[in-house]
N, C-alpha and C positions, 0 to 999 in steps of 0.2 A: 467285418464286425458281426458278432453274434447278436441275433435278434430273437425275441420272443413276442409273438402276438397271439392273443386269445380271442376267439369269436364264439358267439352262440351258434349252434349248428344250423339254425334257420336264418342266419344273417351273415353270409360270408364276406360282406363288404365293409362292415363297420366293427372294428375290434373293440372289445370291452377292456382290453389291456394292451398297451403297445410300449415295449421297452425303449423304442426310439425317443419317447418323451423324456427319458432320463439322460441328462447330458454328461454326468460323470461316468467315465468308463468303469471304474471300480464299483460304484453304486449300481450301475446297470447290470454288471455281471453277477454281483451278489444278489440282486433282486431276482434275476433269472434263476439262479441256483435255488433260492428260497422257494419261489413259486413252483418250480418243477418238483422239488423235494416234497412239498406239501401235497402234490398230486401223484406222488409215487414214481416219478420219472427221475432217473439218475442223470446228473449232469456234472461234469468236471472239466477243468481246463488243465492240460498237461503242458509242461515246458516243451517247446518244440526243438528239434535238433536241426540246426540250420543247414547241416550238410545233407539232410535227407529230404528229398523232394520227389514229386512225380517223376517216374522213370527209373527210380532206384529199384533194385531187385528186392524180392520178398525177403531174402536172407539179410540184406543190408538193413532193411526197415526193421525187421524183428530183432536184429542184433542191436540196433541203435536204441530201441525201446524195450530192451530185455527186462530191465528192472521193473518198469511200469506194467508190462505184460504179465510177468510172473506174479506180481502183487495182485492184479485183478483176477488172474486165473485161480489163484488160491482163494481169494475172497468169494468169488462167484461159483467156484467148482467147475469152471469151464474145462472141457476136454479137448477142444480143438481151437486153433487160432489160424487165420490166414490173412492174406492181403488182397484186396480188390483194387484195381486201378482202371479207370475209364477215361478216355480222351475223345475229342471230337471225331477222330478218324477210326474209332472202334467199329468194326463191321457189323456188330449186333446192337449198336447203341439204341436204335429205335425200338427194337424188340425188347431189350432189357428195360428201357424206360417204361413201356406199357405194362410190363410184368410188375414193376414196383409201384406204379401209379394206382392200381386198383386197391381199394380198402381190403386189408387182410389182417390176420392175427398169426401168431406163432405159439407153439406149445412151450417155448422157452423165451427168455429175454432176448431182445435184439440189441446187441451192444456194438457200437462202432466208435472208433477213434479216427478222426480226420488228420491224417499225416500231412495232407496237402489238399488244396482246392476247397470245394463247398458243395452243400446239398441242403434240400429243404425237407425236413421231417414234419409230417402232419399227424397229430395224435388225436383220436376221437374218444373223449372221456365223457361219459354220461351225455349231457346236452351241449358240450363244448368241444371246439376244435382248437388245438394248440398248434401253431406253426413255429417251428424252431429252425432258424437259418443257421446251420452249423458251418464253421470254417476251420481252417488249419489250427490244431491245438485243442479242438472241442471233442469231448467224449460224451456220447448220449447212450442211455440204456432204457429202451422201451420195455416195460414189464410184460411178461408172458401173458398171452390171451388178451392183449390190449389192441383194439382196432386202430390201425394206422396205415399210412402210405408214405412213399418217399419219391421226391422228384429230383433227378440229377440234371434236368434241363435238356434242351434240344442238342446242345453241344457240351456234353459232360466233361468235366475236368476235376477229377478228385482221385485221391488215393486214401484208402481207409483200412485199418486193421479191424478184422471181424472176430468176435468171440462166440463160441458155440458150446452149449451143453450137449447137444446132439451131434455125435460124430458124423452124421450124414450131411451136416451143414444146413443151408437155408432151405426150409420147408414152409410154404405159406398155406394158410387156410383162408381162402377168399370168402368174404361175407356176401357178395352179390349186390351190395349197395352201390349206388351211383354217387354217393356223397362227395367223393374225391373230385368228380367232374365239376362240382359247383364252387370249389375253392381254387385259390391261386396256383399258378405254376411258378417254377423258379424264375423264369424270365420276367413275368409280371410282378412277382414279389420283389425282385431286386429294384425294379423301377419305382415301386411304391415305398419299400421299407427303408431304403438307405439314401 
């Protein structure tokens, strides 16, 4: 279940908004889309391809989502697309988790479509922190130069299509802030949020 929680940056324990309080699935998703759009964050849900799950090759995944990928590349002017897939037995999972967990920005939008699995994006806008629990079928677009971090959890299990304007791929500009250490991790969040 996709979830949005919004916190004041100085109070990481009590959300000022929690989409878990909305019981209707359709209303909850529409509210999440509206709130994120108002804040300049792209959020879509794509129809998932049942035959495509973690473990599928990059070619299979990109072929299955060819129409959606082409539309988004045209809309956003993206020059490169790839697929990232992490599982609990990935040899660099701890190193990669730490790399993504520090607050950073990018000179381009960070756009991800979750083919399978889940991850927690935290976006630091002004004096608020948005936590977006993304699942299979969710697409998120964090605007360029926006402070954020991502938690894939201690035992990651996700496959995502990544879109880039920069042919070099993922390049982070770390802020040096420790704010991410004060907010939830995926494991804690799942216990609280669902």
